[in-house]
N, C-alpha and C positions, 0 to 999 in steps of 0.2 A: 579517268579522272577520279576524283575521290567522292567518301561524302564523309559527314560530321553526326556523328551518330550520338544522339543522347538520351539516360532512363532518369526521369527524373524521381526520385520512392520519396517518403515519408522524414528517411534520415538523411539521404547522402545523393548524392546528384553523380551518378556517372558517365564519361564521355567517353571517345574513342572519333580516331581518323579510319576510312575504313575505305579500300579499294571497290571495285564497283561487282564483285566476287564476294565477297562478305569478308576479306582478308583485313586481321583488326592489326591497324600498323603503327596504330600507338592507343592508349590508356590512357584515363586518371580521373578522378573525384575532387568534391570537392562535399562541405555539408551542406543542405536545406536549407542552415536554417528557417526553419517555417513558420515560427515565431516571430521575425519581422513581415515576411506579408511577400505577396508575388509581385512588385515592383522589383526588391532584391532579387528574390529567386531568377529575374527574367534578366536585371544586371548580368545577374554571375552569370547565364547560360551566356549572356550577349560577349562578356570577356572571351567566352572560349571560343563563340564564331571566330571570334574579332583574329584570338592567336588561332582562324586556321584558315585565313583569307585568304594567303599570299598564295595557298595552292589550288591547283585548278578542281575548283569543287561544281559537283551536279545539285547537292542540295541539302534537306537540313531533315534529317528522320529523328522523331523525337515520339520516347512513347513513355508513361506517365500516370501514375496513381488516380485514381477516382474513374467516377461514372462520363466517358468522352463519347464523343458525337466521333466517330473520327471520317462521318464524310464530308464534314468543314473544319475538321479541327480545334473542337471548341467544347469544356468541361464542361458538362451537362448538371453534375450532382457529387456525393462522395463523402464524406466523412471530410466537414472545413477544418482541416489540420494547415492550409498554410491560408490564413486570411486574403482573401480575393481572388484564390485562383478558381472558385466556380461560379464557371461566368465566364472566364478570360477563355475568347479565339487565343488563342497562340497562335496561331497558321497565319493567320490575318497578319498579327503583331509580329512575326518575322520574314514573312513577302515582304509586305510594305518594306520594315525595316532593308534588310537584303537584296529585292529584288532576284532571289533564286528561292526553287521548290520549297517549301516546307510538307509535311503529314507533322497530325501528333494520333495516337493513338492509345486506349486503355494497357497496359505491363501487362494483364492478362492475355489478351490478344495477342499482343506483339507477340510474350515470348511461345504461343502456342504459333505463329505464321514463321519463328524464326526458326522452331524444332520441322515444321515443312518444308522450308527453303533448306535448310545445308543439317538437320539434327534427326532424331529419329522419326519424326515421320515422314522425312524426304521422298518414300516409293510409295506416299497413301495421300489420298485428295481428300482421304474424309476421317475424321477422328476427334476424342473429346479430348482434348488438356485440363489436367487439372492441376493446381500450385498447391504447396500445404506450407504454408508456415504462419505469420501470427493469424490470418484467417486462410479460409481455403478459398483459390479463385477459376474462376471458368473461363474455358475458348472453347468453342465449334467451328469447326472447320468443316466447311461442306463443301463438293467441288472445289478445292483450292482455295476458296474464300473464308472468313471470317463468316458468319451467319453475327448480324449485328442486331437484331431484332426491332420492330415497328420505332422504338424513341432511340433504339441505340446500347442499352442497358442488357441484351440477351448474357447471358450466360454464370448472372448470378448462385453459383451451385450453391458458395456457403448458402444461402439461406435458404434452401429447402429445408420445414420441418420433421425434424428427426425423433425428437419429445414432445409431448402435445403440451406438458404441463415446465418444462427444463426450465437450463440456465436463462437467463432475459440475457436476450442479443443487442446490440449500440442498434441494428433495424429497427426496436423495437418489438421484435418477437420474441418469444419464448422459447427453446429449445432447436435454435436451427444446429445446419449444419457443424459450423467453424464453430459451434459455441460447445462440439462434443474431440472435432476429428481433425483440426490443426496442431501444433506445435504446442501453439499456447494452452491449447486445452489440453497436450501429454503435459504439457509442464503444472499447471496448477492443477489434473490429479494423480499429482507425483507432491506438490507438496500438501492435498489434503487431507492424504493416505500414510505420509511417512515425515510431514512437518518439514522436507528438508527442497532446500532450493536446487531444484537441478536441471542444466538446459535436456536437448533431445538426445544424443548424442550419451549423455552421463546414465541416464535411464537410461538409453539400452545395454551400457556397457555391463549395469548390474545385473539387467535382464538375464542377458548374454552368463553370468556365473552362479542360476540359478535360485538369485533370490527372489521368495513367494511372492514376500508384495510388490515388486516388478517385475514378476513374472507378469500375475494378476493386471496391473494395472496397464502394459503392453497391447495382455490380452482382451481389454475391455476397450481398449486407446483403438486395436487396430477392426475389433467386429464395428466399436459407430464408424469408422473410418468404409468398412465394407457394405455400410448400412448406406448412408448415402449415394458409395458407388453401384449397388447395384441398382438402385432407384434410375439414376442417371442410362445405365445402361436400356432395363426395363424401357427408357420412355426414347431412346436414337436404335436399341439394339446395333452399336459399332461394333466392325471389326480391330478398333486400336484406341487403345486410352493410353496417353500419355502424359507421365505426374510426378511433379518438381518438385523444389524444396528440395531445401539441405536436408532435411528424416532420407532422403533417397540414398546420401553417403553409406547410406546401411544395407547395400547394394540387396545380390541376391536375397542377402538373409531377410531381410523386412519381404519385398520381391515375393517370395512364399508363402510368407508369411499373409500377404494380402491373398494371392489365390490360393491355397488350399482352408482360406475362410471365404473365400466370394462364390465358392463353388458349392456350397449347401444352399447357396442363397438364388442361386439363376437355377431356373428353365435351360432344358439341353441345348432351345435353337439359339439362345442367347450365349451360349456360351462353343458355341459350335467352329466359328471363325477366328473365336473373339482372343485377342492377344493386349495382353498388358505391359507396358513399355517406361523404364523412367529416361526422362527429357535426358537429353546427351550435351548439348549447352553452356549450361549452368547461369554463372550471373551474365553471360553475352545475350539469351537469347534476343531479350527487349532489344539492345541495340537492332542488333540482328533483325531482328522480324522488322521493326520501322523502319528499318534499310527495305526490305523486300516491299513495303506499302507504299516508299520514293520511288522505288524502280517502277512499280508497277503505274504509279501516276505519270511517271514522264514518262512511258512506254520502253522502259525497258528489256521490261519485263510481261508476256501476255496475261 
């Protein structure tokens, strides 16, 4: 039997047809068209689902942007980039329309569960997951399950304050972690110091040629990243931290910088069994994590 997987982002919606083992049989995507609102989004999602109903479908697994109560599949907060998205119970709507089981969970939580099921965390039941991108997202896996928190918004790592009177954040605070250690922050730092509009890869390419200004930019950015990461490690004392996002394509070169910088910020007992890994599933992590949740919901996974 098959699972229909959907990953709703602010720019694009990815979808896939999957086996029960997480094998991806077919993929595609379409623009979110966020400004057109939630009904347009729902109709476009339904077109994808309708196209797969000739398959023997187990259910519909959705990873989505925003603050989501994954216990009921309802969007409860976040940036209102899709008018009407906040307040939508997508699971209720999908199950009513298709008479199939469905799940909806936050995209970073799904990414963490995808890595737990089939990726970098498959041998661990407890770990932290951070994604570096436009912001910094977080997922906390304890005993194989997502720690959702009292109101299902745990893991907002990007809004830990690391600079008391720092940059204004969209959340209303100043000095948030993601304002200094996201890929967006790296790009902004490069623009401020060089006047150049460069992406993350281009910044690292210039740093690798030992251009002084880019060496300093990357050094400062990594320092900010490990400032926040060390705080999380002191709180959770994890044995594993998984880091995802496009910047991890820098591989061991970037990982070595993290580990070296982190050593100076952690006590010996916090470093003792700690491993930092990069995520392994790439852009498929969210869909695979959503499928994992669906399989748990219907009793296919304990």
